[in-house]
ROSE-4610 file (N, C-alpha, C; in Angstrom, 1 decimal, always signed):
// ROSE-4610
residu = [X/X/X/X/X/X/X/X/X/X/X/X/X/X/X/X/X/X/X/X/X/X/X/X/X/X/X/X/X/X/X/X/X/X/X/X/X/X/X/X/X/X/X/X/X/X/X/X/X/X/X/X/X/X/X/X/X/X/X/X/X/X/X/X/X/X/X/X/X/X/X/X/X/X/X/X/X/X/X/X/X/X/X/X/X/X/X/X/X/X/X/X/X/X/X/X/X/X/X/X/X/X/X/X/X/X/X/X/X/X/X/X/X/X/X/X/X/X/X/X/X/X/X/X/X/X/X/X/X/X/X/X/X/X/X/X/X/X/X/X/X/X/X/X/X/X/X/X/X/X/X/X/X/X/X/X/X/X/X/X/X/X/X/X/X/X/X/X/X/X/X/X/X/X/X/X/X/X/X/X/X/X/X/X/X/X/X/X/X/X/X/X/X/X/X/X/X/X/X/X/X/X/X/X/X/X/X/X/X/X/X/X/X/X/X/X/X/X/X/X/X/X/X/X/X/X/X/X/X/X/X/X/X/X/X/X/X/X/X/X/X/X/X/X/X/X/X/X/X/X/X/X/X/X/X/X/X/X/X/X/X/X/X/X/X/X/X/X/X/X/X/X/X/X/X/X/X/X/X/X/X/X/X/X/X/X/X/X/X/X/X/X/X/X/X/X/X/X/X/X/X/X/X/X/X/X/X/X/X/X/X/X/X/X/X/X/X/X/X/X/X/X/X/X/X/X/X/X/X/X/X/X/X/X/X/X/X/X/X/X/X/X/X/X/X/X/X/X/X/X/X/X/X/X/X/X/X/X/X/X/X/X/X/X/X/X/X/X/X/X/X/X/X/X/X/X/X/X/X/X/X/X/X/X/X/X/X/X/X/X/X/X/X/X/X/X/X/X/X/X/X/X/X/X/X/X/X/X/X/X/X/X/X/X/X/X/X/X/X/X/X/X/X/X/X/X/X/X/X/X/X/X/X/X/X/X/X/X/X/X/X/X/X/X/X/X/X/X/X/X/X/X/X/X/X/X/X/X/X/X/X/X/X/X/X/X/X/X/X/X/X/X/X/X/X/X/X/X/X/X/X/X/X/X/X/X/X/X/X/X/X/X/X/X/X/X/X/X/X/X/X/X/X/X/X/X/X/X/X/X/X/X/X/X/X/X/X/X/X/X/X/X/X/X/X/X/X/X/X/X/X/X/X/X/X/X/X/X/X/X/X/X/X/X/X/X/X/X/X/X/X/X/X/X/X/X/X/X/X/X/X/X/X/X/X/X/X/X/X/X/X/X/X/X/X/X/X/X/X/X/X/X/X/X/X]
num = [1/1/1/2/2/2/3/3/3/4/4/4/5/5/5/6/6/6/7/7/7/8/8/8/9/9/9/10/10/10/11/11/11/12/12/12/13/13/13/14/14/14/15/15/15/16/16/16/17/17/17/18/18/18/19/19/19/20/20/20/21/21/21/22/22/22/23/23/23/24/24/24/25/25/25/26/26/26/27/27/27/28/28/28/29/29/29/30/30/30/31/31/31/32/32/32/33/33/33/34/34/34/35/35/35/36/36/36/37/37/37/38/38/38/39/39/39/40/40/40/41/41/41/42/42/42/43/43/43/44/44/44/45/45/45/46/46/46/47/47/47/48/48/48/49/49/49/50/50/50/51/51/51/52/52/52/53/53/53/54/54/54/55/55/55/56/56/56/57/57/57/58/58/58/59/59/59/60/60/60/61/61/61/62/62/62/63/63/63/64/64/64/65/65/65/66/66/66/67/67/67/68/68/68/69/69/69/70/70/70/71/71/71/72/72/72/73/73/73/74/74/74/75/75/75/76/76/76/77/77/77/78/78/78/79/79/79/80/80/80/81/81/81/82/82/82/83/83/83/84/84/84/85/85/85/86/86/86/87/87/87/88/88/88/89/89/89/90/90/90/91/91/91/92/92/92/93/93/93/94/94/94/95/95/95/96/96/96/97/97/97/98/98/98/99/99/99/100/100/100/101/101/101/102/102/102/103/103/103/104/104/104/105/105/105/106/106/106/107/107/107/108/108/108/109/109/109/110/110/110/111/111/111/112/112/112/113/113/113/114/114/114/115/115/115/116/116/116/117/117/117/118/118/118/119/119/119/120/120/120/121/121/121/122/122/122/123/123/123/124/124/124/125/125/125/126/126/126/127/127/127/128/128/128/129/129/129/130/130/130/131/131/131/132/132/132/133/133/133/134/134/134/135/135/135/136/136/136/137/137/137/138/138/138/139/139/139/140/140/140/141/141/141/142/142/142/143/143/143/144/144/144/145/145/145/146/146/146/147/147/147/148/148/148/149/149/149/150/150/150/151/151/151/152/152/152/153/153/153/154/154/154/155/155/155/156/156/156/157/157/157/158/158/158/159/159/159/160/160/160/161/161/161/162/162/162/163/163/163/164/164/164/165/165/165/166/166/166/167/167/167/168/168/168/169/169/169/170/170/170/171/171/171/172/172/172/173/173/173/174/174/174/175/175/175/176/176/176/177/177/177/178/178/178/179/179/179/180/180/180/181/181/181/182/182/182/183/183/183/184/184/184/185/185/185/186/186/186/187/187/187/188/188/188/189/189/189/190/190/190/191/191/191/192/192/192/193/193/193/194/194/194/195/195/195]
x = [+0.8/+0.0/+0.9/+0.5/+1.3/+1.3/+2.4/+2.5/+1.4/+1.3/+0.3/-1.1/-1.5/-2.8/-3.0/-2.0/-2.1/-2.2/-1.4/-1.5/-2.9/-3.5/-4.8/-5.8/-5.7/-6.7/-6.6/-5.3/-5.1/-5.6/-5.4/-5.9/-7.5/-8.1/-9.6/-10.1/-9.5/-9.9/-9.7/-8.6/-8.3/-9.3/-9.6/-10.6/-12.0/-12.4/-13.7/-13.7/-12.6/-12.5/-12.4/-12.1/-12.1/-13.5/-14.5/-15.9/-16.4/-15.6/-16.0/-16.2/-17.5/-17.8/-17.2/-16.8/-16.1/-14.7/-14.2/-12.8/-12.0/-10.7/-9.7/-8.6/-8.2/-7.2/-5.8/-5.0/-3.6/-2.7/-2.0/-1.3/-2.3/-2.1/-3.0/-4.1/-4.3/-5.2/-6.2/-7.4/-8.5/-8.5/-8.6/-8.7/-9.9/-10.4/-11.4/-10.9/-11.7/-11.2/-10.8/-11.6/-11.3/-10.1/-9.8/-8.6/-7.4/-7.4/-6.2/-6.1/-7.3/-7.2/-6.6/-7.1/-6.6/-5.1/-4.6/-3.2/-2.4/-2.9/-2.3/-2.2/-3.3/-3.3/-2.3/-2.3/-1.3/+0.1/+0.4/+1.8/+2.1/+1.2/+1.5/+1.7/+0.9/+1.0/+2.5/+3.0/+4.3/+5.4/+5.1/+6.1/+6.2/+5.0/+4.9/+5.4/+5.2/+5.6/+6.2/+7.5/+8.2/+8.0/+7.6/+7.4/+6.0/+5.0/+3.6/+3.2/+2.3/+1.8/+0.8/+0.4/-0.6/-2.0/-2.3/-3.5/-3.5/-2.4/-2.2/-2.4/-1.7/-1.8/-3.2/-3.9/-5.3/-6.2/-6.1/-7.0/-6.8/-5.5/-5.2/-5.8/-5.6/-6.1/-7.6/-8.2/-9.7/-10.4/-9.7/-10.3/-11.5/-11.5/-12.6/-13.2/-13.1/-13.6/-15.1/-15.3/-16.7/-17.4/-16.6/-17.2/-18.3/-18.2/-19.1/-20.5/-20.7/-22.0/-22.8/-22.2/-23.0/-22.6/-23.3/-22.9/-23.4/-22.6/-22.9/-24.2/-24.6/-25.9/-27.2/-27.0/-28.2/-28.5/-27.7/-27.9/-28.2/-28.8/-29.0/-27.7/-27.7/-26.4/-26.1/-26.3/-25.9/-24.9/-24.6/-23.6/-24.0/-25.3/-25.8/-25.9/-26.2/-26.3/-24.9/-23.9/-22.5/-22.0/-22.3/-21.9/-22.5/-23.8/-24.5/-23.9/-23.6/-22.9/-21.6/-20.8/-19.5/-19.6/-20.6/-20.7/-21.2/-22.1/-22.6/-21.4/-20.6/-19.4/-18.5/-18.2/-17.2/-17.7/-19.0/-19.6/-19.6/-19.9/-19.9/-18.5/-17.5/-16.1/-15.7/-15.9/-15.5/-16.2/-17.5/-18.2/-17.7/-17.4/-16.9/-15.5/-14.6/-13.3/-13.4/-14.2/-14.4/-14.8/-15.8/-16.2/-15.1/-14.3/-13.1/-12.1/-11.9/-11.0/-11.5/-12.8/-13.4/-13.2/-13.4/-13.3/-11.9/-10.9/-9.5/-9.1/-10.1/-9.9/-8.8/-8.9/-8.0/-8.3/-7.3/-7.6/-8.5/-9.3/-10.3/-9.6/-8.4/-7.7/-7.3/-6.8/-6.4/-7.7/-8.8/-10.0/-10.4/-10.3/-10.7/-9.8/-8.5/-7.5/-7.8/-8.1/-8.5/-9.8/-10.8/-12.0/-11.8/-11.0/-10.8/-10.2/-9.2/-8.6/-9.6/-10.3/-11.3/-12.4/-12.8/-13.9/-13.4/-12.0/-11.3/-11.6/-11.7/-11.9/-10.7/-10.7/-9.6/-8.3/-8.4/-7.2/-6.0/-6.2/-5.1/-4.2/-4.8/-4.1/-3.7/-3.9/-3.6/-2.6/-1.3/-0.4/-0.8/-1.3/-1.8/-3.0/-3.9/-5.0/-4.6/-3.6/-3.1/-2.3/-1.6/-0.9/-1.9/-3.0/-4.0/-4.7/-4.9/-5.5/-4.5/-3.3/-2.2/-2.2/-2.3/-2.2/-3.5/-4.6/-5.9/-5.7/-5.2/-5.0/-4.0/-2.9/-1.9/-2.5/-3.3/-3.9/-4.9/-5.7/-6.6/-5.9/-4.8/-4.1/-3.6/-3.1/-2.4/-3.4/-4.5/-5.4/-6.8/-7.3/-8.6/-8.8/-7.7/-7.8/-8.1/-7.4/-7.5/-9.0/-9.5/-10.9/-11.9/-11.8/-12.7/-12.6/-11.4/-11.1/-11.9/-12.0/-12.6/-14.1/-14.7/-16.2/-16.6/-15.6/-15.8/-15.3/-15.9/-15.5/-14.1/-13.4/-12.0/-12.1/-13.1/-13.3/-13.5/-14.4/-14.6/-13.4/-12.7/-11.5/-10.4/-10.3/-9.3/-9.7/-11.0/-11.4/-11.0/-11.2/-10.9/-9.4/-8.6/-7.1/-6.8/-7.3/-7.0/-7.4/-8.6/-9.2/-8.4/-8.0/-7.2/-5.9/-5.2/-3.9/-3.9/-5.0/-5.1/-5.2/-5.7/-5.8/-4.5/-3.5/-2.3/-1.3/-0.5/+0.7/+1.8/+2.7/+3.8/+4.6/+4.7/+5.5/+4.9/+3.6/+2.9/+3.0/+2.9/+3.0/+4.4/+5.4/+6.7/+6.8/+5.8/+5.8/+5.2/+4.6/+3.8/+4.7/+5.9/+6.7/+7.0/+6.9/+7.1/+5.9/+4.7/+3.5/+3.6/+3.0/+2.9/+1.7/+1.9/+0.8/+1.2/+0.2/+0.5/+0.8/+1.6/+2.1/+1.0/-0.1/-1.2/-1.9/-2.1/-2.7/-1.8/-0.5/+0.5/+0.5/+0.5/+0.5/-0.8/-1.9/-3.2/-3.2/-2.7/-2.6/-1.7/-0.5/+0.4/-0.1/-0.8/-1.4/-2.5/-3.3/-4.4/-3.8/-2.7/-2.1/-1.4/-1.0/-0.4/-1.4/-2.6/-3.7/-4.1]
y = [-1.2/+0.0/+1.3/+2.2/+3.4/+4.2/+4.8/+5.6/+6.7/+7.4/+8.5/+8.1/+6.9/+6.4/+6.1/+5.4/+5.1/+6.4/+7.3/+8.6/+9.3/+9.2/+9.8/+9.1/+7.8/+7.0/+7.3/+7.4/+7.7/+9.1/+10.0/+11.4/+11.4/+10.6/+10.6/+10.0/+9.0/+8.5/+9.5/+10.2/+11.2/+12.4/+12.8/+13.8/+13.4/+12.2/+11.7/+11.7/+11.3/+11.2/+12.6/+13.6/+14.9/+15.4/+14.7/+15.0/+14.6/+13.8/+13.3/+14.4/+14.5/+15.6/+15.4/+14.2/+13.9/+14.3/+15.0/+15.5/+14.9/+14.9/+14.4/+15.5/+15.7/+16.8/+16.2/+16.7/+16.3/+17.6/+17.5/+18.7/+19.9/+21.0/+22.1/+22.2/+21.2/+21.3/+20.2/+20.4/+19.4/+18.9/+17.6/+17.0/+16.0/+15.7/+14.7/+13.3/+12.7/+11.4/+10.4/+10.1/+9.0/+9.4/+10.6/+11.0/+10.6/+11.0/+10.7/+9.2/+8.5/+7.1/+6.3/+6.7/+6.0/+6.2/+7.4/+7.7/+6.9/+6.8/+6.1/+4.6/+4.1/+2.7/+2.4/+3.3/+3.2/+3.2/+4.1/+4.1/+2.8/+2.2/+0.9/-0.2/-0.1/-1.1/-1.0/+0.2/+0.4/+0.0/+0.1/-0.4/-2.0/-2.6/-4.0/-4.6/-3.9/-4.3/-3.1/-2.9/-1.7/-1.7/-2.7/-2.8/-3.2/-2.4/-2.9/-2.9/-3.8/-3.9/-2.8/-2.4/-1.4/-1.8/-3.1/-3.5/-3.3/-3.6/-3.3/-1.9/-1.0/+0.4/+1.0/+0.6/+1.0/+0.5/-0.8/-1.4/-0.8/-0.5/+0.0/+1.5/+2.3/+3.6/+3.7/+2.7/+2.8/+1.8/+1.2/+0.2/+0.7/+2.0/+2.6/+3.8/+3.9/+5.1/+5.3/+6.6/+7.0/+6.3/+5.8/+5.0/+5.8/+7.1/+7.9/+7.8/+7.4/+7.3/+6.2/+5.2/+4.0/+3.9/+4.8/+4.8/+3.5/+3.2/+2.0/+2.1/+3.3/+3.4/+3.2/+3.0/+2.7/+1.2/+0.4/-1.0/-1.4/-2.5/-2.9/-3.0/-2.7/-2.6/-4.0/-5.0/-6.4/-7.0/-8.2/-8.9/-9.0/-9.4/-9.6/-8.2/-7.2/-5.8/-5.4/-5.7/-5.4/-6.1/-7.4/-8.1/-7.7/-7.3/-6.8/-5.5/-4.6/-3.3/-3.5/-4.4/-4.7/-5.2/-6.1/-6.6/-5.5/-4.7/-3.6/-2.6/-2.3/-1.5/-2.0/-3.3/-3.9/-3.8/-4.1/-4.0/-2.5/-1.6/-0.2/+0.3/+0.0/+0.4/-0.2/-1.5/-2.2/-1.6/-1.4/-0.8/+0.6/+1.4/+2.8/+2.7/+1.9/+1.8/+1.2/+0.2/-0.4/+0.7/+1.5/+2.6/+3.6/+3.9/+4.8/+4.1/+2.8/+2.1/+2.0/+1.7/+1.6/+3.0/+4.1/+5.4/+5.7/+5.0/+5.1/+4.0/+3.3/+2.2/+1.2/+0.8/-0.2/-1.6/-2.5/-3.8/-4.6/-5.4/-6.2/-7.0/-7.6/-8.4/-7.6/-6.4/-5.5/-5.2/-4.8/-4.5/-5.7/-6.9/-8.1/-8.3/-8.1/-8.2/-7.2/-6.0/-5.0/-5.3/-5.8/-6.2/-7.3/-8.3/-9.4/-9.0/-8.0/-7.5/-6.7/-5.8/-5.0/-5.9/-6.9/-7.8/-8.8/-8.8/-9.8/-11.2/-11.5/-12.9/-13.7/-14.7/-15.6/-14.9/-13.9/-13.0/-13.8/-14.8/-15.6/-16.2/-16.5/-17.1/-16.1/-14.8/-13.7/-12.8/-12.8/-12.0/-10.5/-9.9/-8.5/-8.3/-9.3/-9.3/-9.3/-10.2/-10.3/-9.1/-8.4/-7.2/-6.1/-6.0/-5.0/-5.3/-6.6/-7.0/-6.7/-6.9/-6.6/-5.1/-4.3/-2.9/-2.4/-2.9/-2.6/-2.8/-4.0/-4.4/-3.4/-3.1/-2.2/-0.8/-0.3/+1.0/+1.0/-0.1/-0.2/-0.1/-0.9/-0.8/+0.6/+1.2/+2.5/+3.7/+3.7/+4.9/+4.7/+3.4/+3.2/+2.5/+1.7/+0.9/+1.6/+2.7/+3.5/+4.0/+4.5/+5.1/+3.9/+2.8/+1.7/+1.1/+1.1/+0.5/+1.4/+2.7/+3.5/+3.2/+2.6/+2.4/+0.9/+0.1/-1.4/-2.1/-3.2/-3.9/-4.6/-4.8/-5.4/-6.8/-7.5/-8.9/-8.8/-8.0/-7.8/-7.4/-6.4/-5.9/-7.0/-7.9/-9.0/-9.9/-10.1/-10.9/-10.1/-8.8/-8.0/-8.1/-8.0/-8.1/-9.5/-10.5/-11.9/-12.1/-11.7/-11.8/-11.0/-9.8/-8.9/-9.6/-10.0/-10.6/-11.8/-12.6/-13.9/-13.6/-12.5/-12.1/-11.7/-11.3/-10.8/-11.8/-11.6/-12.5/-12.3/-13.2/-13.1/-11.9/-11.6/-10.4/-9.2/-9.0/-7.8/-7.8/-8.9/-9.0/-8.5/-8.7/-8.2/-6.7/-6.0/-4.5/-4.0/-4.8/-4.4/-3.5/-3.9/-3.1/-1.7/-1.4/-0.1/+0.8/+0.3/+1.1/+2.2/+3.3/+4.4/+4.3/+3.6/+3.3/+3.9/+4.2/+4.6/+3.4/+3.5/+2.4/+1.5/+2.1/+1.3/+0.4/+1.0/+0.2/-0.9/-0.6/-1.7/-2.8/-2.5/-3.5/-4.3/-3.7/-4.4/-5.4/-4.9/-5.8/-7.0/-6.7/-7.8/-8.8/-8.3/-9.2/-10.1/-9.4/-10.2/-11.3/-11.0/-12.0/-13.2/-12.8/-13.9/-14.8/-14.2/-14.9/-16.2]
z = [+0.0/+0.0/+0.0/-0.9/-0.9/+0.4/+0.7/+2.0/+2.0/+0.8/+0.7/+1.0/+0.5/+0.8/+2.2/+2.8/+4.2/+5.1/+4.7/+5.5/+5.4/+4.2/+4.0/+4.8/+4.9/+5.7/+7.2/+7.7/+9.1/+9.4/+8.4/+8.6/+8.7/+7.8/+7.8/+9.1/+9.7/+10.9/+12.0/+12.0/+13.1/+12.9/+11.7/+11.5/+12.1/+11.8/+12.3/+13.8/+14.4/+15.9/+16.6/+15.8/+16.4/+16.8/+16.2/+16.5/+17.9/+18.6/+19.9/+20.8/+21.3/+22.3/+23.7/+24.0/+25.3/+25.2/+26.2/+26.2/+27.3/+27.0/+28.0/+28.1/+29.3/+29.5/+29.4/+28.6/+28.4/+28.6/+29.8/+30.2/+30.4/+29.6/+29.8/+28.8/+28.0/+26.9/+26.9/+26.4/+26.3/+24.8/+24.6/+23.3/+23.3/+22.1/+21.9/+22.4/+23.3/+23.9/+22.9/+21.9/+20.9/+20.0/+19.8/+19.1/+19.9/+21.1/+22.0/+22.2/+22.4/+22.6/+21.4/+20.2/+19.0/+18.8/+19.1/+19.0/+20.0/+21.2/+22.2/+21.9/+21.3/+20.9/+19.8/+18.8/+17.7/+18.3/+19.2/+19.8/+20.5/+21.2/+21.8/+20.7/+19.7/+18.6/+18.0/+17.8/+17.2/+18.2/+19.5/+20.5/+20.4/+20.3/+20.3/+19.0/+17.9/+16.5/+15.8/+15.9/+15.3/+13.7/+13.1/+11.6/+11.3/+11.7/+11.5/+10.0/+9.7/+8.3/+8.1/+6.9/+6.7/+7.4/+7.3/+7.9/+9.4/+10.0/+11.5/+11.8/+11.0/+11.3/+11.2/+10.1/+9.9/+11.0/+11.3/+12.3/+13.7/+14.0/+15.3/+15.5/+14.4/+14.5/+14.4/+13.8/+13.6/+14.6/+15.5/+16.4/+17.2/+17.6/+18.4/+17.7/+16.4/+15.7/+16.0/+16.4/+16.6/+17.8/+18.7/+19.8/+20.6/+20.7/+21.4/+20.8/+19.6/+18.9/+19.4/+20.0/+20.6/+22.1/+22.9/+24.3/+25.1/+26.1/+26.9/+27.6/+28.0/+28.8/+27.9/+26.6/+25.8/+25.8/+26.6/+26.7/+28.1/+28.4/+29.8/+30.5/+31.8/+32.6/+33.2/+32.4/+32.9/+31.9/+32.1/+31.3/+29.8/+29.6/+28.3/+27.5/+28.3/+27.7/+27.3/+28.1/+27.8/+26.6/+26.5/+25.3/+24.0/+24.1/+22.9/+22.5/+23.5/+23.2/+22.5/+23.0/+22.4/+21.0/+20.7/+19.4/+18.4/+18.9/+18.0/+17.7/+18.7/+18.5/+17.5/+17.6/+16.6/+15.2/+15.0/+13.7/+13.2/+14.0/+13.7/+13.3/+14.1/+13.8/+12.5/+12.3/+11.1/+9.9/+9.9/+8.8/+8.4/+9.4/+9.2/+8.5/+9.0/+8.4/+7.0/+6.8/+5.5/+4.5/+4.9/+4.0/+3.6/+4.6/+4.4/+3.4/+3.6/+2.7/+1.3/+1.2/-0.2/-0.9/-0.1/-0.7/-1.2/-0.6/-1.1/-2.1/-2.5/-3.5/-3.0/-1.7/-1.2/-1.7/-1.9/-2.4/-1.4/-2.0/-1.2/-0.1/-0.4/+0.5/+1.8/+1.5/+2.6/+3.5/+2.8/+3.6/+4.5/+3.9/+4.7/+5.9/+5.7/+6.8/+7.9/+7.6/+8.6/+9.3/+8.5/+9.1/+10.1/+9.8/+10.7/+12.0/+11.9/+13.1/+14.0/+13.4/+14.1/+14.8/+14.0/+14.5/+15.5/+15.7/+16.6/+16.3/+15.0/+14.5/+14.7/+15.6/+15.8/+16.0/+16.9/+17.1/+17.6/+18.3/+18.9/+17.8/+16.6/+15.5/+14.4/+14.7/+13.8/+14.5/+14.1/+14.8/+14.9/+13.8/+13.9/+14.8/+14.8/+15.7/+17.1/+17.4/+18.8/+19.2/+18.3/+18.6/+19.0/+18.3/+18.6/+20.0/+20.2/+21.5/+22.7/+22.4/+23.4/+23.7/+22.7/+22.8/+23.6/+23.3/+23.9/+25.5/+25.8/+27.2/+27.9/+27.3/+27.8/+28.0/+27.0/+27.2/+28.3/+28.4/+29.5/+30.9/+31.1/+32.4/+32.6/+31.6/+31.7/+31.8/+31.2/+31.1/+31.7/+31.9/+32.3/+33.6/+34.0/+35.1/+36.4/+36.7/+37.9/+38.1/+37.1/+37.2/+37.4/+36.7/+36.9/+38.3/+38.8/+40.1/+41.2/+41.0/+42.0/+42.1/+41.1/+41.2/+41.1/+41.3/+41.1/+42.4/+42.8/+44.0/+43.7/+44.8/+44.6/+44.0/+44.4/+43.9/+42.4/+41.9/+40.5/+39.8/+40.3/+39.7/+39.6/+40.6/+40.5/+39.3/+39.0/+37.8/+36.6/+36.5/+35.4/+35.1/+36.1/+35.9/+35.3/+35.9/+35.4/+33.9/+33.6/+32.3/+31.2/+31.6/+30.7/+30.5/+31.6/+31.5/+30.6/+30.7/+29.9/+28.4/+28.0/+26.6/+26.0/+26.9/+26.4/+26.0/+25.0/+24.7/+25.8/+25.8/+26.8/+26.4/+25.1/+24.6/+25.3/+25.2/+25.8/+27.3/+27.9/+29.4/+29.8/+29.0/+29.3/+29.4/+28.8/+28.9/+30.1/+31.0/+32.1/+33.0/+33.3/+34.2/+33.7/+32.4/+31.9/+31.9/+32.3/+32.3/+33.4/+33.0/+33.9/+34.8/+36.0/+36.9/+38.3/+39.1/+40.5/+41.2/+42.3/+43.1/+43.6/+44.0/+44.6/+43.6/+42.4/+41.3/+40.8/+40.7/+40.3/+41.3/+42.6/+43.6/+43.6/+43.4/+43.3/+42.1/+40.9/+39.8/+40.0/+40.6/+40.8/+41.8/+42.9/+43.9/+43.2/+42.4/+41.7/+40.8/+40.2/+39.3/+40.1/+41.3/+42.2/+42.8/+43.0/+43.8/+43.0]
């Protein structure tokens, strides 16, 4: 895939994500949440795989595109509601990225590769799919774990830690010590994994 086409696709994804009305503060400025999230995810993907394929780059940048358009609170606040929400999100993200790729006349094979990664189809047997899953887990620990822990029981959080860790490759697990975590959260995670 030509570098110019890849650059245009990444730009289109970023432009779409600037529409996120939810903001996150980075230093002294506020930015759209999904724009920052997608860039952070891409950075982790590039740490995990310094030579990512075009499919991996597109899928990582578009993994959560437009996520604010399908809010969690529109679904029942139970396990089945959560799973339905996650499935709807995956389809939405995939469809949006496929539309962008078709507009750029990307080859069908590349579109299918990206779709497979975003939909998490058999990610354990797809190196690019596993890399995105690894990056998602690392971003969760680094940027979302602390907030979730404040409103979730310790028992439930221990389950979350174990399930998240189990989805990660040993390669990604090796990056855990480099995560920017506060000491209390790090200790909780380590204790949960030892239990």
